[in-house]
C-alpha positions as CSV (number, residue, x, y, z in Angstrom):
1,M,101.3,133.9,90.1
2,L,100.6,130.2,90.4
3,N,101.1,127.8,87.7
4,I,98.1,125.5,88.1
5,K,98.8,123.3,85.1
6,L,102.1,121.9,86.8
7,M,100.4,121.3,90.2
8,S,98.5,118.4,90.4
9,K,98.2,117.2,93.5
10,V,96.2,119.1,96.7
11,L,96.0,118.6,100.2
12,L,92.4,120.0,101.5
13,V,92.0,120.4,105.2
14,Y,89.0,121.6,106.4
15,D,87.0,121.9,109.5
16,D,83.6,122.1,107.7
17,F,82.7,118.7,105.9
18,A,80.1,119.6,103.7
19,E,82.9,122.1,102.2
20,L,85.5,120.0,102.2
21,S,83.5,117.7,100.6
22,N,82.3,119.8,97.8
23,L,85.5,121.5,96.9
24,D,87.1,117.6,97.2
25,S,84.3,116.9,94.3
26,A,85.7,119.6,92.0
27,L,88.9,119.4,92.0
28,K,88.8,115.6,90.9
29,K,86.1,116.0,88.7
30,V,89.1,118.7,86.7
31,G,91.6,116.5,87.3
32,F,93.6,117.0,90.5
33,D,94.5,114.4,92.7
34,V,93.5,115.0,96.1
35,I,93.6,114.0,99.6
36,A,90.9,115.3,102.2
37,L,91.4,116.4,106.3
38,T,88.8,117.1,108.6
39,N,91.4,117.5,111.2
40,E,95.1,118.6,111.4
41,Y,96.7,115.9,113.2
42,T,98.1,113.6,110.4
43,I,99.2,116.6,107.9
44,K,103.2,116.3,108.9
45,D,103.0,112.4,107.6
46,Q,100.8,113.5,104.3
47,V,102.8,116.2,103.6
48,V,105.7,113.6,103.5
49,T,103.9,110.7,101.7
50,F,101.9,112.5,99.5
51,N,104.3,115.5,98.6
52,P,101.3,117.9,98.0
53,D,102.1,121.1,95.5
54,V,99.1,122.8,97.0
55,I,97.8,122.9,100.9
56,V,94.7,124.5,101.2
57,V,93.7,125.0,104.7
58,C,90.8,126.4,106.4
59,G,89.2,126.3,109.7
60,D,89.0,128.0,113.2
61,S,88.1,125.3,115.8
62,S,90.1,122.5,117.7
63,R,89.9,120.0,114.8
64,V,91.3,122.5,112.5
65,S,93.2,125.8,112.7
66,T,94.9,127.6,109.8
67,L,97.4,129.2,112.2
68,S,98.5,126.0,113.7
69,V,98.8,124.4,110.3
70,G,101.2,127.1,109.0
71,K,102.8,127.0,112.2
72,K,103.7,122.7,112.0
73,L,104.4,123.1,108.5
74,K,107.4,126.0,109.0
75,E,108.6,124.2,112.4
76,K,109.3,120.7,110.6
77,N,110.4,122.1,107.0
78,L,107.9,120.8,105.5
79,F,106.9,124.0,103.1
80,L,109.1,123.9,100.6
81,E,109.5,126.0,98.3
82,R,107.9,124.2,95.5
83,K,104.9,124.4,97.5
84,S,102.3,126.6,97.6
85,L,99.4,127.2,101.1
86,I,96.3,129.3,100.8
87,A,95.2,129.8,104.2
88,T,91.4,131.0,104.6
89,S,89.2,132.0,107.2
90,K,85.1,131.8,107.6
91,N,85.5,135.0,108.8
């Protein structure tokens, strides 16, 4: 079970801008520190510099692929034990 009180940094990677904006706004309203991306191209840099506790990915397009993001994080050893990856799909 994730302890939400200990997690304050969230990295969102969504290919749908409307969904991304809504989730970004909701999380910020309840006190989370959020970075929202509409493509996966800078995710490695963001993980290193922002050091998120939770990464939420949703997409199946050329800009964001849930599977591709997971592979990138695993290949570069950026997915450390204290991070949680939540991968979703519209289908």
